[in-house]
C-alpha positions as CSV (number, residue, x, y, z in Angstrom):
1,M,-22.1,-18.0,-24.3
2,D,-25.4,-18.1,-22.3
3,N,-27.2,-15.0,-20.9
4,Q,-25.8,-15.5,-17.4
5,Q,-22.3,-15.6,-18.7
6,N,-22.9,-12.4,-20.6
7,K,-23.8,-10.6,-17.4
8,V,-20.5,-11.5,-15.7
9,Q,-18.0,-8.7,-15.7
10,H,-14.5,-10.1,-16.2
11,I,-11.8,-8.0,-14.5
12,F,-8.1,-8.6,-15.1
13,I,-5.8,-7.0,-12.5
14,I,-2.2,-6.5,-13.4
15,G,0.6,-5.0,-11.3
16,S,0.6,-6.7,-7.9
17,K,3.0,-9.6,-7.3
18,G,0.2,-11.7,-6.0
19,L,-2.4,-11.7,-3.2
20,G,-1.8,-11.2,0.5
21,N,2.0,-10.7,0.3
22,Y,3.6,-8.0,2.4
23,G,2.7,-5.0,0.2
24,G,0.0,-2.4,-0.4
25,Y,-1.2,-3.7,-3.8
26,E,-1.0,-7.3,-2.7
27,T,-3.2,-6.6,0.3
28,F,-5.6,-4.6,-1.8
29,V,-6.1,-7.4,-4.3
30,D,-6.5,-10.0,-1.5
31,K,-9.2,-7.9,0.2
32,L,-11.0,-6.9,-3.0
33,T,-11.3,-10.6,-4.1
34,E,-12.4,-11.6,-0.6
35,Y,-15.2,-9.1,-0.4
36,H,-16.4,-9.9,-3.9
37,K,-15.9,-13.7,-3.8
38,D,-19.7,-14.4,-3.6
39,N,-20.7,-11.8,-6.2
40,P,-21.9,-13.8,-9.2
41,N,-21.6,-10.8,-11.5
42,I,-17.9,-10.3,-11.0
43,K,-15.1,-12.7,-12.1
44,Y,-11.5,-11.7,-11.2
45,H,-8.4,-12.8,-13.1
46,I,-5.3,-11.8,-11.1
47,A,-1.8,-11.8,-12.5
48,C,0.8,-13.2,-10.1
49,K,4.6,-13.3,-10.2
50,G,5.6,-16.9,-10.8
51,N,9.3,-16.7,-9.9
52,G,12.0,-14.5,-8.5
53,K,11.9,-12.0,-5.7
54,G,8.5,-11.5,-4.2
55,F,7.0,-14.4,-6.2
56,M,3.5,-15.7,-5.3
57,D,3.5,-19.0,-3.3
58,E,-0.2,-19.9,-3.0
59,S,0.6,-22.8,-0.6
60,K,0.8,-20.0,2.1
61,L,-2.7,-18.7,1.2
62,I,-5.4,-20.4,3.3
63,G,-8.1,-21.7,0.9
64,A,-6.1,-21.4,-2.3
65,K,-6.5,-24.3,-4.7
66,T,-3.5,-25.1,-7.1
67,I,-4.7,-26.0,-10.6
68,D,-1.3,-26.4,-12.3
69,K,2.1,-24.6,-12.6
70,Y,0.4,-21.5,-14.1
71,H,-3.0,-21.3,-12.3
72,F,-4.6,-21.4,-8.9
73,E,-8.0,-20.4,-7.5
74,Y,-8.5,-18.1,-4.5
75,H,-11.6,-16.3,-3.4
76,N,-13.3,-17.6,-6.6
77,A,-10.7,-15.6,-8.6
78,D,-8.7,-17.1,-11.4
79,C,-5.1,-16.4,-10.5
80,F,-2.5,-16.8,-13.3
81,K,1.2,-16.9,-12.9
82,V,3.6,-14.9,-15.1
83,Y,7.2,-16.1,-15.2
84,V,9.9,-13.5,-15.6
85,P,13.5,-13.8,-16.8
86,E,15.5,-12.9,-13.7
87,K,18.5,-11.7,-15.7
88,L,16.4,-8.5,-16.6
89,G,17.2,-7.0,-13.2
90,S,15.2,-3.9,-12.4
91,A,13.4,-4.2,-15.8
92,Q,11.6,-7.3,-14.5
93,A,8.6,-5.2,-13.4
94,I,8.1,-3.7,-16.9
95,Y,8.4,-7.2,-18.5
96,Y,6.0,-8.6,-15.9
97,D,3.3,-6.1,-16.6
98,I,3.5,-6.3,-20.4
99,E,3.5,-10.1,-20.3
100,A,0.5,-10.2,-18.0
101,L,-1.3,-7.8,-20.3
102,K,-0.6,-10.0,-23.3
103,Q,-1.8,-13.1,-21.5
104,S,-5.0,-11.3,-20.4
105,I,-5.8,-10.2,-23.9
106,S,-5.1,-13.7,-25.3
107,Y,-7.3,-15.2,-22.6
108,C,-10.2,-12.9,-23.6
109,K,-9.8,-13.9,-27.3
110,A,-9.6,-17.6,-26.6
111,N,-12.6,-17.6,-24.3
112,N,-14.8,-15.2,-26.2
113,I,-14.8,-12.7,-23.3
114,E,-16.4,-9.5,-24.4
115,N,-16.1,-6.0,-22.7
116,P,-13.4,-7.0,-20.2
117,I,-12.0,-4.5,-17.8
118,V,-8.2,-4.5,-17.5
119,Y,-7.0,-2.7,-14.4
120,I,-3.3,-1.9,-14.2
121,L,-1.8,-1.0,-10.8
122,A,1.0,1.6,-11.1
123,C,2.5,3.4,-14.2
124,R,5.4,1.2,-15.3
125,I,4.6,0.5,-19.0
126,G,3.4,3.9,-20.3
127,P,5.7,3.9,-23.5
128,F,4.2,0.5,-24.5
129,V,0.6,0.6,-23.4
130,G,-1.0,2.3,-26.4
131,K,-1.2,-0.7,-28.7
132,Y,-2.6,-2.9,-25.9
133,Q,-5.3,-0.3,-25.1
134,R,-6.3,-0.5,-28.8
135,Q,-6.5,-4.3,-28.6
136,I,-8.7,-4.1,-25.4
137,H,-11.0,-1.6,-27.2
138,K,-11.4,-4.1,-30.0
139,L,-12.8,-6.5,-27.4
140,G,-15.2,-3.9,-26.3
141,G,-13.2,-3.5,-23.1
142,K,-11.7,-0.7,-21.1
143,L,-8.3,0.1,-19.7
144,L,-8.3,1.4,-16.1
145,V,-5.1,2.5,-14.3
146,N,-4.3,3.1,-10.6
147,P,-1.5,5.8,-10.8
148,D,-0.2,5.0,-7.3
149,G,2.1,7.8,-5.9
150,H,4.9,9.8,-7.4
151,E,7.2,6.9,-8.3
152,W,9.5,9.3,-10.2
153,M,10.1,11.3,-7.0
154,R,11.6,8.4,-5.0
155,A,15.1,9.1,-3.9
156,K,16.3,5.5,-4.6
157,W,16.1,6.0,-8.4
158,S,18.9,7.5,-10.6
159,K,18.1,10.5,-12.8
160,P,17.5,8.4,-16.0
161,V,15.2,6.0,-14.2
162,R,13.2,8.9,-12.7
163,H,12.9,10.3,-16.2
164,Y,11.5,7.0,-17.4
165,W,9.0,6.8,-14.6
166,K,7.7,10.3,-15.3
167,T,7.5,9.6,-19.1
168,S,5.8,6.3,-18.3
169,E,3.3,8.0,-16.0
170,K,2.4,10.4,-18.8
171,G,1.8,7.5,-21.2
172,M,-0.4,5.7,-18.8
173,V,-2.5,8.8,-18.1
174,K,-2.8,9.5,-21.8
175,H,-4.1,6.0,-22.7
176,A,-6.3,5.1,-19.7
177,D,-10.0,5.1,-20.1
178,L,-10.3,5.8,-16.4
179,L,-7.7,6.6,-13.6
180,V,-8.7,5.3,-10.2
181,C,-6.8,7.4,-7.7
182,D,-6.4,6.2,-4.1
183,S,-5.8,9.8,-2.9
184,V,-7.6,13.1,-3.5
185,N,-4.2,14.7,-3.8
186,I,-3.1,12.3,-6.5
187,E,-6.3,12.9,-8.4
188,K,-5.8,16.6,-8.2
189,Y,-2.2,16.2,-9.4
190,I,-3.2,14.0,-12.4
191,Q,-5.9,16.5,-13.4
192,E,-3.5,19.5,-13.2
193,E,-0.3,17.9,-14.5
194,Y,-1.9,16.2,-17.5
195,S,-4.8,18.6,-18.3
196,Q,-3.9,18.4,-22.0
197,F,-5.3,14.8,-22.0
198,K,-8.5,15.7,-20.2
199,P,-8.1,12.6,-18.1
200,K,-11.2,10.9,-16.6
201,T,-10.5,10.2,-13.0
202,T,-12.3,8.9,-9.9
203,F,-11.2,8.6,-6.2
204,V,-11.4,5.3,-4.4
205,A,-9.2,5.0,-1.3
206,Y,-7.1,2.1,-0.1
207,G,-8.7,0.2,2.8
208,A,-8.0,-1.0,6.3
209,D,-9.8,-3.1,8.9
210,I,-10.7,-1.9,12.4
211,K,-10.8,-5.3,14.1
212,R,-8.6,-5.6,17.2
213,S,-5.7,-8.1,17.2
214,S,-6.8,-11.7,18.0
215,L,-3.9,-11.9,20.4
216,E,-4.6,-11.3,24.2
217,D,-2.4,-9.0,26.2
218,D,-0.7,-12.0,27.8
219,D,-0.2,-14.0,24.7
220,P,3.4,-15.4,24.8
221,K,3.8,-14.4,21.1
222,F,3.4,-10.8,22.1
223,T,4.9,-10.8,25.6
224,N,8.0,-12.7,24.4
225,W,8.5,-10.2,21.6
226,L,8.4,-7.3,24.0
227,V,10.9,-9.0,26.3
228,E,13.2,-9.8,23.4
229,K,13.2,-6.2,22.2
230,G,13.4,-4.6,25.6
231,L,10.0,-2.9,25.4
232,K,7.0,-2.3,27.6
233,P,3.4,-1.7,26.7
234,F,2.6,2.0,26.1
235,E,6.3,2.9,26.9
236,Y,7.4,3.1,23.2
237,Y,6.7,5.1,20.1
238,L,6.6,3.1,16.9
239,V,7.6,3.5,13.3
240,V,6.7,0.9,10.6
241,G,7.9,1.3,7.0
242,R,10.5,0.6,4.4
243,F,13.9,2.0,5.2
244,V,14.1,4.5,2.4
245,P,15.0,8.2,2.4
246,E,11.6,9.5,1.5
247,N,10.1,8.0,4.6
248,N,12.2,10.4,6.7
249,F,13.7,8.0,9.2
250,E,16.6,10.4,9.6
251,T,14.3,13.3,10.7
252,M,12.3,11.1,13.1
253,I,15.4,9.6,14.8
254,R,17.2,12.9,15.0
255,E,14.1,14.7,16.5
256,F,13.5,11.8,18.9
257,M,17.1,12.1,20.2
258,K,16.5,15.8,20.8
259,S,13.3,15.1,22.8
260,H,13.2,14.6,26.5
261,S,11.1,11.5,26.2
262,K,11.7,8.6,28.7
263,K,10.0,6.2,26.2
264,D,11.7,4.1,23.6
265,L,11.5,4.4,19.8
266,A,10.8,1.0,18.2
267,I,11.5,0.9,14.5
268,I,10.1,-1.9,12.4
269,T,11.7,-1.9,9.0
270,T,13.5,-3.8,6.3
271,K,17.2,-4.2,6.8
272,D,19.5,-1.9,4.9
273,D,23.0,-2.1,6.5
274,A,24.5,0.6,4.2
275,F,21.8,3.1,4.9
276,L,22.0,2.3,8.6
277,K,25.7,2.8,8.8
278,E,25.4,6.1,6.9
279,L,22.7,7.2,9.2
280,D,24.7,6.4,12.4
281,E,27.7,8.3,11.0
282,R,25.5,11.4,10.9
283,L,23.3,10.9,14.0
284,H,25.3,8.6,16.3
285,F,21.9,7.1,17.3
286,K,23.6,3.9,18.6
287,N,24.7,6.0,21.6
288,D,21.0,6.6,22.5
289,S,19.6,3.4,24.2
290,R,16.0,4.6,23.4
291,I,16.5,4.0,19.7
292,K,15.7,0.4,18.9
293,F,15.7,-1.2,15.4
294,V,13.6,-4.3,16.1
295,G,13.6,-6.0,12.7
296,T,10.6,-6.9,10.6
297,V,7.2,-8.4,11.7
298,Y,5.3,-10.3,9.1
299,D,2.7,-11.8,11.5
300,Q,-0.2,-9.4,10.9
301,E,-1.9,-10.2,14.3
302,L,1.4,-9.6,16.2
303,L,2.0,-6.4,14.2
304,K,-1.5,-5.2,15.0
305,K,-0.9,-6.0,18.7
306,I,2.4,-4.0,18.7
307,R,0.6,-1.0,17.1
308,E,-2.2,-1.2,19.7
309,N,0.3,-1.1,22.6
310,A,2.4,1.7,21.3
311,Y,2.2,5.0,23.1
312,G,2.2,6.8,19.7
313,Y,3.0,6.2,16.1
314,F,5.3,8.3,13.8
315,H,4.5,8.5,10.1
316,G,7.1,10.2,8.0
317,H,6.1,9.1,4.4
318,S,6.4,12.0,2.0
319,V,5.8,10.3,-1.3
320,G,2.7,8.4,-2.4
321,G,-1.1,8.3,-2.0
322,T,-3.1,6.7,0.7
323,N,-0.4,4.7,2.6
324,P,-1.5,1.3,4.0
325,S,0.8,1.6,7.1
326,L,-0.8,5.0,7.9
327,L,-4.4,3.5,7.7
328,E,-3.3,0.6,9.9
329,A,-1.8,2.9,12.5
330,L,-4.9,5.1,12.6
331,S,-7.0,2.0,13.0
332,S,-4.9,0.5,15.8
333,T,-2.7,3.1,17.6
334,R,-4.3,5.6,19.9
335,L,-2.0,8.6,19.1
336,N,-0.5,9.3,15.7
337,L,2.1,12.0,14.8
338,L,2.2,12.5,11.0
339,L,4.4,14.5,8.7
340,D,2.4,17.5,7.5
341,V,2.1,16.7,3.8
342,G,-1.2,16.7,1.9
343,F,-1.5,13.0,1.6
344,N,-1.2,12.4,5.3
345,E,-3.5,15.3,6.3
346,E,-6.1,14.2,3.8
347,V,-6.3,10.8,5.6
348,G,-5.8,11.8,9.2
349,Q,-7.7,15.1,9.3
350,D,-8.3,16.0,13.0
351,S,-7.6,12.6,14.4
352,A,-3.8,13.1,14.5
353,L,-1.1,15.5,15.4
354,Y,1.2,16.9,12.7
355,W,4.9,17.8,12.5
356,S,7.1,19.5,9.9
357,K,10.8,18.7,9.0
358,N,11.8,22.0,10.6
359,D,14.5,21.6,13.2
360,G,13.0,21.0,16.7
361,D,9.4,20.7,15.5
362,L,8.9,17.0,16.0
363,A,11.0,17.0,19.2
364,A,8.7,19.6,20.8
365,L,5.6,17.6,19.6
366,I,7.0,14.4,21.3
367,D,7.5,16.3,24.5
368,K,3.9,17.6,24.3
369,A,2.5,14.2,23.5
370,D,4.3,12.7,26.5
371,Q,2.4,15.0,28.8
372,M,-1.1,14.3,27.3
373,S,-3.8,13.1,29.7
374,D,-5.5,9.8,29.4
375,E,-8.6,11.7,28.4
376,E,-6.8,13.5,25.5
377,L,-5.3,10.2,24.3
378,K,-8.7,8.5,24.3
379,K,-10.2,11.4,22.3
380,Y,-7.6,10.9,19.5
381,D,-8.0,7.1,19.7
382,L,-11.7,7.4,19.1
383,R,-11.3,10.0,16.3
384,S,-8.8,7.9,14.4
385,T,-10.8,4.7,14.6
386,D,-13.9,6.5,13.5
387,R,-12.0,8.1,10.6
388,I,-11.0,4.6,9.3
389,R,-14.5,3.1,9.9
390,D,-16.3,6.0,8.0
391,A,-14.0,6.4,5.0
392,Y,-11.5,3.5,4.7
393,S,-13.2,0.2,5.7
394,W,-12.6,-2.6,3.2
395,Q,-16.4,-3.1,2.9
396,F,-16.7,0.6,1.9
397,I,-13.9,0.3,-0.6
398,A,-15.2,-2.9,-2.1
399,D,-18.6,-1.3,-2.6
400,K,-17.1,1.6,-4.4
401,Y,-15.1,-0.6,-6.7
402,E,-18.3,-2.5,-7.6
403,K,-19.7,0.8,-8.8
404,V,-16.5,1.5,-10.8
405,W,-16.8,-1.9,-12.5
406,A,-20.4,-1.1,-13.4
407,G,-19.4,2.3,-14.8
408,K,-21.2,4.2,-12.1
409,N,-18.1,6.0,-10.6
């Protein structure tokens, strides 16, 4: 290995399903490799799901070059596919991470790569990670972990599964050489909850861009979408997120129904007929013509345009760290109404309005927001855009990760 090759820091990223898919980690990996693609001192190796739900199809990535069934190149990164037995069901994610970890270590040994950094996103394999950490250390490398949010708190999991996630989180914290937290609140939680391990942590947020949508106001793609959904620019509030209990759709819909707003509530979310039926039985929201479930929008420029033309954005996420949809809303939407939990307040600061789950609180805030002057709306719009530019731009995040890889965190 020549001197130049010795200077290259090889980084193996495990835990995302791929790059650029519709997900937080996938967007993160896409942007990180994009911003570092011309850096001769960094070589990324990205694990991608080769089959099953959410698999990586590189033919949809502009600029990706397929090598064979198991490899493709993108943003100068070596992307390797891991194939998972689909019969494993919900255990697929655990198998996927472990198999990607094994392949990364084997690759280092076969190619004489010294001092690799293995960066695992989320805490799925805590009970098994110890022996792999020792193998990484034998190569002179380090194990880094992004602990994500509180996976064990998510309402969708049964009690035994929640117990596994909490145990797994503990194992990941115990064996990580460094935990990269994308939220100050998560970093504080890790330090306090696992003080017995004296965990080494650093804070690097998730990113967002502040570019306006490439679509013009009269672009048929946007105007047709509005007509199809029965919406008008700046005459709707917007919610974007997965249709799960901890995102508090029930509170937001109930409170909107209590408000006196003449605007619509457009809800962009994944389809869950069972949850929808259960929700309507409790709220009878189908009797309120303002409540509009408008499906999913995967075209990012269209989604950005929809955000830009919303009167306001509701964010009800109560679990997790720095949430991508919140950053995108602060970047694009002029007025943001956020659930008052630490994660959201940390990100929004004084650029947003805040509501609690107390009865009538959000309804009153909606009525207040409806009466705001153009001057007030502009003030919040400028504040939120500045907040993203100053602390969450992808360039800022990529620069911070370069310091992490160099051990200067």
